[in-house]
Structures are given as C-alpha cells and as structure tokens.
N, C-alpha and C positions, 0 to 999 in steps of 0.2 A: 233457102226455105227448109225449115225443120220438119221432118216427117214425123207426125205424132202417131204413136202406136194405137191400136184399137182399144176400146174401153175395157173389155174383159180379158184381153190377151196381151197386156203390156209386158214387154220383156224386162226381166230383172237387170238393172244396169250393172250389177256385180257378176251375175251368172246369165249371160245372154241366152243360153240354151234353155233356161227355165223361165216359166211364166210367174208373174206376181200372184200371190194368193188373193182370193176375193175377200172383201170385208166380212162376209158372212161367216168365214172360218175363224176370224180373229177372236170372238168370245171364247171359243173352245181352247184356243192357244193361251188365252189369258188365265185359264184355270191353273196352268203350271208355269206361269211366267216368272215367278220369283222363287229361287231356291231357299230364301230366308223366311218363307211364310210360316214356318213352324214356330210356335211359342216356346222360346228357349228359357232355361232357368236363369241364364245370365242377363236376360232382358230387364230393363228398368220397369218400374210399376206403370209409368205412363205408356211405354211401348206396349206392354201387355194389355192395358186397358183399351188402347187404340185398336189392337188386333181383334179383341173380343167385340168391340162396338161395331166394327165394320164388317165382321164376318160371323157374328153370333156368339152365344155362350158356348163353352166347351162341353155341351151335353148332347151334341148331335143336331140340335136345331139351328142350323146355319141360316142366318138371315141375310138376304141379298141387300147390299147397300145401294141406295139410289145412284144411278149413273147419270152424270151430267154430260150430255152430248150437245155438240154444236148443231143447231138447226139451220140448214141452208134454205133460204126463201128466195129462190132465183127463178125467174121466168125461163121457159124453154128457149134455148138459143141454138144456133147452128154450130155443131161441133167443129166445122171447118173454119169458123171465124175465130181467129185467135186474138183479135183486137178488142180487149175489154178494158175500158177506162177505169181509173181508180174509183170514181163515184159509183160504177156499176158493180164493183166487187162486193160480195156478200159481207155483212158485218161479222166480225169475229174471225176472219180468215186472214192469215198473213199475206201481205202483198208481194208475192214472189214473181220474179220476171218470167215471162211466158216460156222462154227457151229452157228454163230449168224445171218446168212442170212435166210430170209424167203423163197426166191426163190433160186434155185441152182445157183452156180457161172457160168457165161457164158451165162445165159438166158437174153435176151434183154427185160428187164422190165422197160419201161420208167416211172420213178417217177417224171420227171421234170414238169408234168402238175400241181403238187401240190406245186411247189416251186415258191415263189414270185420273181419278178424282183429285182435285187440288187440295182436298182435306188432308192428303198424305203429307203435305208440308208440315203438319203438326205431328205426324208420326206415320211410319210405314204401314201399309195395308197388307197383311199376310193372313192367309187362311190357317186355321189351326190344324195340327197334324191329326192323323187318324187316332193316335194315342189320346190326344187331348179331346177330340170329338167324342170318344167313347167314355170320357170322364176319367179323372185321375183315380188311380187305385183300383179300377175295374179290370177284370181279367180279359185279355184280348181273345176274341173268338177265333176259332180255328178257321183258316182260309178254306174256301170251297170253290169248286169250279176248275177251270183250266189254269195252267201255269202256276200252280200252287207251290211248285218246287223251286221257284226262282229265289235267288239270294242276292242281296245288295251289299255293296261294299261299305266300309266305314271310313271316316276321316281320321280315325286314330290308329296308332300302331296296334298290332295284335297284343303285344306286351310292351307297355310304355316304360320309359326310363324314370327311375325314382327322382323326385324333386330334390332329394339330398345330394344327388350326383350331377344334376343338370348344369349347375353353374360352378362346379368345383373341378380341379384337376383330377386326373385318373387315380393317383395315389394319395388323395387327400385323406387325412386321418379321421375326419368327421364321420360319425356313424349315423345311420338312419334311426330316428326315434322309435320306429315300429319294429325294428330288429328283424327276426326271422318271420314275423307275421306279415311283413310287407309283401304285397302282391306284385310289385314292380321290379324291374331288372336293375341290379346294382353293378353289374360288370359292363363297363362302358364299351369295351371291344366286342363282347358278345352281342350287345344291343345293336351296334353298328353293323355287325356281320349278319345277324340272324333276324332281328325284329324290325329294324328301321326300314321304312319304305323308301322307294327310289326317289332321289332328289328331283326337283323340278328343273327344267332346262331354261327357265326364265332367268334373265340377267346373266346369260352365259353360263348357267349352272353354278354360279358363285353366290353365296348368301350375302345379301347387302349389309348385314349387321355383323355376323361372326365369321371367322375363318378358323378352321381346325389346323393346328400345327403340332409338330412333335418336338420335344426337347429331351435332353438327357438328364435324368435325375441323378441324385448324389451317388446312388449305388450302381450307376451305369445303365439302368434300364431306360428304354424309350417310353416317355410318359406323354399321354394326350392331354393337352390343355386348350383352353379357349383364349384366343388372341383377339382382343377387340380392335376394330378398325381405328386408324389414327384420327379420323375426322369425327369420331363419336365421343361425346362427353357425358360421363355418368356421374360427375361430381355432385350434381344437384339432386340426384335420385336416391331413394331409400334403398339400402342393400337388401333386396328381397328377390326371390326367384320369380315372382309375378310382376315385378316392377318394369315399366318400359324405360327407354333410354331418354334422358333429358326431361323427365316428367316431374311436376311439382304437385303439392297438396296431397302427397301420399300419407296415409295414416298407418300407424303401426298395428300389428295384429292384436296387441294387448288392448289398444283403444277400442278396436272393433269388438273384442270379447267383453270388455267392460260395458259397452253399449248394449250388446245382446243380453247380458246378465243384469242389466239395469243398475250397474254399479258406477256409472258415470254421472257425477253430480252436476246439476245446473241450478245453482243457488239463485241467480238473478231471475231466471225464468220462473222458478217456483214462487219466489217472493212476489213478483209482479202479478202472476196469475192469481195468487191468493188475494192480492189487493183488488184486482178486477172483480173477484167474487164478492168482496164486501160492498163494492159499488152496486152490484146487481141486487143486493138486499135492501137498498135504501127505499124509502117510500116512493110510490110512483109520482106523486105530485112534486117531490123534491128533485127527482131525476129529470123531470121536464122543465125545471127552472132554467131560464136563460141566464147567461153571464151578466146581462145588463139589468137583471132584476125582474124581467117580464116572463110570464109563463108562455106556454105554446099558443094560447089564444091572443097574445099581445096585450094582456091586461097587466099593468104595473102594480107593484105593491102600494104605491102612493095613492092609486085609485081606489083601493079596497080599504086601506087603513088610514083614516083621516087624522087620527091622533099621532103626534110625533113619537111618543113613548112606545105606543104599540108597534109602530114601524121599526123602531130600533130593536125592540124585543124580537120581532120576526127575523130581522137581519142577524141578530146574535144567535137565534136558534138555528138558522141556516149555517152559520159558521161553525156551530158546535157539531153539526152532523157531517161537516166536510172532513174527509180523510185524505190527507196529502199522499202523493205517490211515495213509495218506499225509497226511491232514489230518482235523480234526474238523469237525462241522457248525457253521455260524455261528449266532449267536443269531437266532431267528426273530421276525418281526413278530407281535405279539399279535393274535389274532382272537377273535371272540366269536360263539357261537350261543346263542340263547335263545328263550323263548316269543314274544317280539315280532319274531322274524326268520323268518317263513315262507319256504321256499326253493323256487324253481322248479328242477325237475330238469333235467339235461342230456338233451335230446331230439334224436335224430338226425333230420335233415331239417326238422322243425318248430321246433326250438330255434334259429331264425335270429334275426338282430339285430332286425328289426321286431317279431317276436312277443315277444321278451324285453323290448323297449322298451315295448310295450303292457302287459305284465304288471307292469313296474316302475311305470308310471303308475297301475296299479290296486292297488298295495300290495305287490308282491313285493319282499322286502328283500335276497335273495341270488339270483344267477343263475349259470349255468354255460354254457360254450360247448358246441356239439355235440362228441361224442367225435371226436378227431383221432387218426389212426394215426401212430405215431412215425416210421416210415420216410419217408412223404411229407413230414412236417415237416422231417426232417433233409435231405431232398433239395430242399427249397425249392419244392415244388409249390404253385402258386397256389391251387388248389381247397382245399387243406388249410389254408393260411395265412389264407384268407378267413374260416375259422371263428373265428379269434382276434380278429376285429374286434369292438369293443364300442362302444356308444353312450355319450356323455358322461354321460347320466343314470345309467349303471351305475358310474360312478366316484365317485358321491356316497356318503357314509357311510351304513351301514344304521341302522335304528332301534336305540336302546339305552336301557334303563331304568336310571337310576342306582341304583334301589332293589334291583336284582338283586345277587346275590353278586359282588363286584368281582373281575375278572380282573387279576392282578398286572401292573402296567405297561401296561395296555390303554389305547390312545389312540384313541377313536372318530373323532377328526378325521382320522387317518391311514388309517383303514379304508375299504374300498370294497366294492362289491357283486359285481363280476364275477370269476369264476374260470375257469380252463381245465381241461379234462379230456382226458387222453391214454390211449392203450392201447398196450401193448408185450408181446412174448413173450420178450424177452431183456433182461438187465440193461443191456447197453451201449446198447441202443436207448432205453430209458427215461431213462438218464443223459444221453445226448447231447441228446435232445429237451427234457429239463428245463432243462439249462444254456442251450440256444439260446433257449427261450421266456423264461426269466427275464432274459436279457441283451437281447433284442430287443423284449420287450413290457413296458413300464414300468408298465402299469396292470393288474396281476394281483393279486388277493387271495390266491390259492392255486393250486397245481397238484394236480389230483385224478387218481389212477390208477384206471382202470375195471377192476374185477375181477368184473363181473357181466354183461357183455354176452352174451346167449344166441345170437347169430347163429352159424350153423354154420361159415361160412368163417372167422370170427374165432376160434371155439372150436377148430377143427381146427388152426389155426396156433399154438395154445398161448397165445393172449392171451384177454382178457376173462374169462369164468367158468372157463376152463381153469386159471387161476392158483389157483383154490380147491383144486385137487387137488395142487398143487405149492407147498406153503406155505413150504418152504425157499427156493425161488427168489423167491417173492413177498417174503419177508423181506429178501433181498439187494437186491431192486429198491427197496423203500421206504427202506432204510438208505442206499443209494447216491443216490437222489433227494434225500434230506434233506441229504446231504453236499455236493451240487453246486448246490443251489437258492439259495444265498445267504440272504437274509432272508425269502424267500417260503416259507410253510409248505407241507407236503405232507399230503394227505388221501387216503383210499381209499374206494371204493364197492364193496360186496360183496353177494352173495346168501347165502341160508341154506346153500346147497351146490349140488352138481351134480345129484344124484339125489333123487327123492322119498323121504321117510322116512329120509334119511341126512344130517341137517344136520351141517355141519362148521364153521359160522361161529363158534360159541362157542369152539372150540379155536383157531381162527385169531385171534380177537380177543384171547384170552389170550396168544398168541405175539407179536402186534404190540405189546401194551401192556407185558407183563412180559419178553418175550424168550424165545427157544427154547433148546434144549439146546446149540446151537452159538453162543449169544450171546457166549461168552467170546472167540471168534475175532474178534469185531468190537468188542471193548472192553467188553462187558457191557451190561446194561440193555435197555430196549425199543428199538423201531425208530425212535422219535422222531416217529411219526405224530401229527398235530395233531387230526385228527377222523376218525371212521369212520361211514360211512353204510351201513345194512343194509336191503336190500330183503327183505321178509318172504316171499319165494318162492324155490324152487329153480330152477335152469336148466331142468329138465325141465318144470316147471309153466308156464314162460313167464308168461302173464298169466291163466291159468285158475285157478280156485279163489280164495277170499279169502286175503289176506295173513295170515300167522301172527304176530299182534302179541304173543301169549304168549311166543313164542321171542325176539322182539325185546326184550321186557321182561327175559328172563333175561340176555341179553347186556348190556343197560343196567345191570343190577345189578352185573355184573362190573366194568364201567368205573367205576361209582360207588364201588365199594370201592377201586379203584386211586386215584381222585381223593381219597377220604377219607384213605387212608394217606399220600398226599403232603402233605396239609394237616397231619397229625400230625408229620411230619418237617421241616416248614418251619422255617427259622432254627435248625436244630440241626446238630451235626457229622455226622449221618447223612444230611443232605439231599444228594441226588445232584447232580452238576455240571449246571448249567443247559443247557450246550451239547449234552448227550447226552439231554435230555428234551424233550418237546413244549413249545410256547410256554407259559410260565407254569406248567409242571408239570401241566397239566390236559389230558386227552383228552376232546374233545366227542363225543357220540354222537347220531346223527340216525336217525330211523326213516323208512321209505318204504313206501308201499303202501296203496291204497284210501282215500285222503283226498279226500272229495268235498264237504265242508261244514265250517263252523266247529265244528259239533258233533263231527265226527270228529277234527278237529285238537285240540280241548281234551281229548277223551277219551283220545287217545293220549299227550298230555303228562302227564295225571294218572295213568293206569293203567300205562303202560309206563315212565314216568319217564325219557323221552328229553329231550334238551336242546331239540330242535326237530324239525319234521316236514317232509319233502320231498314236494312235490306234483308229479305228472307228468300222468297222463291227466285228472285233475280240472281242471287248468288248461287243457288242450286243449279240454275240453268247455265249461267256463265259466271264462274268465280272471278274472272278478270274484270268484272264490273268495278271493283275497287281500284284497279289500275286505270280504268277509263276515267273514273272520278278524279284521281290524282293528276292525270295528264290533261283532262278536259277535252278529250276527243274519242271518237269511235276507234276501236281496235279490231280490225278484220283478221282474227287469228286464223292461221292456216290449219289444215287438218293435222299436219305434222306437229305443230305447236300444241294443239289440243290433245293429241295423243301423248305428248310429253308430259302434260299435266296429269293425265291418267296414270302414267308411269310414276310420276312423283307421288301421287296419292297412294299408289301401291307400296312404294318404298316406306312412306310414312306409316302406313298401316302395318307393315311387317315389323317396323321398329316399335310400334305401340303394342301390338297384340302378339308379337313373336313370329318367328319364321318356321315354327314347327307345323305339324299338320293342323292343329287347332287354330293357330294364328293365320295360316294361309286360308283356311276356310272362313274365318271371321273377316279377313280382309276382302275376300272375294264376295262375301255376302253384302258388306257395306258398299263395295264398289258397284255391284249391280243395282243397289238401291240408289246410288248417286246417278248412274247412267240412265235410270228410269226418268230422271228429270233432265239430264244433260242432253239427251237426244232431241229435245224440243227446241234446241237452239238452231236458229236459221242464220247463216252467215250474212252479215250486213252487205257483203258484196253482191248478193243475188236478190236483194230486196229492191223493189221499185222506188220506194220512198222511205225516209226516216223521219222521226225516230220509231223504232219497233215498239209494239204494244205487248205487254206481258200477257194480256188476256187472249191475244190472237193465237189461233191454232193453224199450223201450216197444212196445206194440202199435200198430196204425195209429190215429192220433188226429188230431183237428182242433183248431186253436188258437182263441183268443178273437177273433181277427180274421184276415183273409187273409194279412197279412204274417207273423204268428206261425206260421201253417200253412206258409207258404213256407219259413221258416227251419228248420222241423222236417222238411222233406221229405227223403227218402232218394234222390230222383231227381237225377242229376247235371245234368240239363237245368235244374232249378230252381236249382241252385248257380250255373250260368252266368247265369241271370236276375239273381241277387243281385249 
C-alpha cells in the first residue's frame, strides 16, 4: 500500500526534507522562468514579432497574453480512494498510473499554471528587457531605492580577443584591419592569462571542438595554435571566423554587403513583378474574363453576340490585350514525399540547426529552416540569413523505397533533406527573396511559402495566415516564385482558414492545383506548386482543440483526383506542358497536427490518404518520435538516454554557435527553450494506456528514479540543474 502525502505538504521526491511549492506561487516564478526573454539583436524578425505580440510593445505597456489552462470538472471524491477508472479520469489529463502520482487520483490539483501556452511552438515567449520596455534610444533612469549598488556579471570577457586572432596561430603575419584603433586584445597569451574567464568544467573541462596545443616555430619559439579534433570536418564550410563546423548555405560577407547596399541584382524577379503590374492595369471586365470565355456571372460571349463576326472581333480584341509572361518556369528538380519520409516542421526559435541535426540523427528525413521574413532576407540582415544555415547531414538524400509508385525522373541521389521557408505579404517581396535564396544557397531542396503563421504582427501585415483570405494574391505569389526559382520547387504551408467553422483551404487547394478564374491571364493551368502542407486548425484556434484530420482527408482526396487525372493523360496529346506543371505532374499533400506517436503517424497515412505527415510539437516533446516511426514501436527511453540527448544537443550547439562565452550563452538559451517543451514528456512505462495524446497535460507525478523526476519537472531551476 502506497502512502500518499498530504495535499499541501507533499514531499519533494528529489529533496525529501523540502515541501513542494503550492501552485499559487508558480505565476510569480514564471515571471523569471526564461533567461532568453530579452529581445536580442541577433533574433530573427519572426522571433522578435512573437515576443512583442505575447508580451506587448517595447514601450512599457506590457500586455498579458491569454493563458490557456486545463479546467478540471471532477466531482468531489474521497482522497483515500485511489481506484479511478479510465472513464472517470478528467478529459485532457494524461492517464498516469496511481503509484506515480504525487497527489491522490481525483484530487483537483491545477498544474496548468506552470504550463506554457502552445502558441510558443511558433516562437518562444519572452518578456522584453528593461531596456526595451523603456524604448530604444531613451536614457535609462537612475535606480532608486534599496540595493541600487548591485552589479551583475556579463557573459563576455572584460576585454575580448580580436577576431583577426581567434582562428589564427599566435605568430600569424595577418594584421588587424583596424590597426591601433582596435579595442580588442591581439596578444593571445596575455588574453589567456589576464582576460579570459575560467573554463567550464563540463565535458571534463575539455572543449568538444577545439584543443589548444603548442608547437615549435621555425625560430625555436613555442607557438600557440588551434588543433581541430580529428572527427570534425570543415571541408564544406566557408572559411570565416563566424562559420560553424560542417555547415552549408553560408554566404560571403561581400554578398551580404551587396544586399544591404541594394547592389544585388534580381533580374527575373524585377521583370516578372513589372509584368504583374501590367496585368493590374487591364480593364476590370477583362480581368474577370474566364479562360472558357465566360465572365464571372457565367454569361458566355455567344449569348451576348449573336453575330459570328462580332464574336470573332471580341475574341481578337481579347487576344490583343493579352500580355504573355516574360518567361516560363524552368523544369523543376523532382522531389518525393512518402510514408518513409516523416517531416520535421519549421519551428520558430526552436527549429535551429542543432535541434534539426539532432532530429536527423534520430530519423527525421526532411527538415525546414525557421520561417524567414522576406524583407530582412532582401536587405541582407545577418539574423535572418543565419536561419538558412544547414548542417551537412541535412544535405544527404532522404529515405526512399523503390517499391513505392515511381515519380517520373526522380533521382534520389540528387535529393536532400533541407528546405527553406519564407513569409511575404506582397508578390515582389516573395519573388526577390526566392531568387536571392536560390542563387546564394546551393543546398536547398525547396522553398516553402508560409501561409499559416498565426502571429498577430505577421497577420496584420498581410503575411502568414492573412494570405488565406486573399487567394488571388497568393496565387500570383506562388506563380511568380515558381517562375524565378530555377530548378528549385516551390511548396506552400496553409491552415484550414482564418475563422473557426469557416474553412477555406479546400477552395484554396482547388485554385492552386487547377487554377482560378483568372488563370488565363497567366497562361492557364495550375500554379505549379509542388507540394501543399495543411495544418488541420484555423488561425483562430492556434493550438487549441484537436486537429481536424477529417477535413485534411477531404483536401487529400481532391489532390489525389488531380494526380489520377494526370496519370490518365500521360503520354497523350492532351498532356499539359511539363514546364507549367509541378515536378513530374504530381502534387504532394502533407498533413500536419497532433502527431505524437508512430500510431498517429500510420493512422493519418491510412485514413487521411496523405503522402506524409509533418511533426511539430511532438518532436519538441520527444525528438525520438522519428525513431519510433522508423521502427514502428514505442520506445520507453530511460532517463539516462534522454539526458544523453540533452548532452548531444549541447555539443551540437557549441559546434554551431561556438564554445566561447557567447556561444555557451546561446547554447544554454536554446537548451532551456527546448526543455520548456521536453519536460512535458511522460514516459510510456508509467501510463495506464496507450497511445499518448499530445493535448493531455500530466498531473504532478514522480518518475521511476530521481533523474526521470528531474527531467519531468516544470520548475525552471531544475532545468538549470540539467
């Protein structure tokens, strides 16, 4: 018989002499839960927008974001009665076995105050700093009151080492371009002796990337050099002090400067945007003309013009006003989505290179960059171009089963895993960003247009999910991106719609695949999109309520009919021109929403008839979901194995962002961001029944050992211990 502790005096399983904190104290703790809540200069535009939206404009008027808490509707039960059946458990609560519960079953203990809003899957929620809340450029007011003399440490060295000396031997003849005006240290030995902070004791005090060694120079002096570890390959990386190890899609400083100074030419995007402008100047009645000769009211020209000569004259006038596109899309590289290619969704903030690399090692076959805003990309902003960096493991071909229906001319050896996602609210922005990305980033599988971002600042600007209500503009953007992207395919990611109970995705999918009423102005046919990803929720829902996979199945049936019709017309005179069609004449369809196990993955493939499934929050909570999908079984990872994944992420982070003070701080910041999701994982070994539900929130529970309890803690201090 397990003796359950009292309700308000439960002993801490890690510190038995201490009592657990009451839920009422949690909101106060949440105010300082994340050290990365400051709006940093290196943050991408989407991350900054998410921070401002969830915590207010940086003018001091902080707006509290609505907190979604789980409401327990349970009748009063006897605390001594631990026998609660599965049907009696409250909805939305994870079914944990009674012996692992800290509080007796049936007790209404609201743990939701410590659970973050799932909107954070689109971007981390951080409060602005005191500097930002006072407004940029404003003078900081003098501190008043007690403890005004306190000083806080910095993550940087008091005097840093000059970048011209960081990656060079001690006696390198290269000179600093700033000369005597440089404010950084150039003497390597003096920096190590006087300014460098104490090394961390992690990993046995040995840097996982670099090791310092001494060698004798030609004149007999002992010279300090950097010896790279033998298992690290930098052959594919650009020779730059800020470049990570084994990274791809690095652009040169000259290219960034050309973008910032508007010296980078985009001839295709400029020409196509100009042509779109000429279409907008056509008379309204001509723009509404359907390709089959009927106007928007369904009245044909033969019904209005009885005389044959007049009808031919009207047709000739219409042809005279038609302006052909400046150029047709190029043949696209063939891509493939199938049951053996589970996809890691683009995740703002947490979809960084180390996390994607970790997921690829665990079986993720396709990955996306974090969503990049088009304007910062066009302007060459460093924070946005950093999102395009990919690891060399993402340049390997995805899994491919030769027994699956063959995609015409598909070459798996030329395929790769990594794709870029952008957002734009105007055609010229998307066109310019697409042409720049495809020219400067050689390792791109595809360019994806985000049409589902629910962030308010993005939506109000007309980008993201706002494009769902302007389908004509979205059609123009996709056609233009297809025209300027060269051989790189174009895909879109959408939601069901903007409002609840008003889905518009089915109509949008029909327009993207078959073409709208104004398709004749663009040469007819569909938009040329290679794949469509549908998130089974509306913008208004965000991440509340389960995803509607029934609606996803309806859209999948529409695309399957299109693909079947294309197969019937193949090798006939009615087969459309390949350059105006998606790669291989096939449009792939991917479903997204509430995939948390291999059971969910297989059920969605079989019932919704989608080509593949995209995983988002499920990968944040348990990255080994891709390994479960590959093996087709649940994996009850031990606490030691889960901690090893944390260590692996830290190593990848130090390789990506550096092992100096700034790199360690950045790695720690993103690690805590990941742990704010990972702690929600409940081991399958302590659940009463399977499969687990992504929307369920666990009550207070203890693990099978102290480390497992620590990994499941919602206290940020425990995350710091990890």
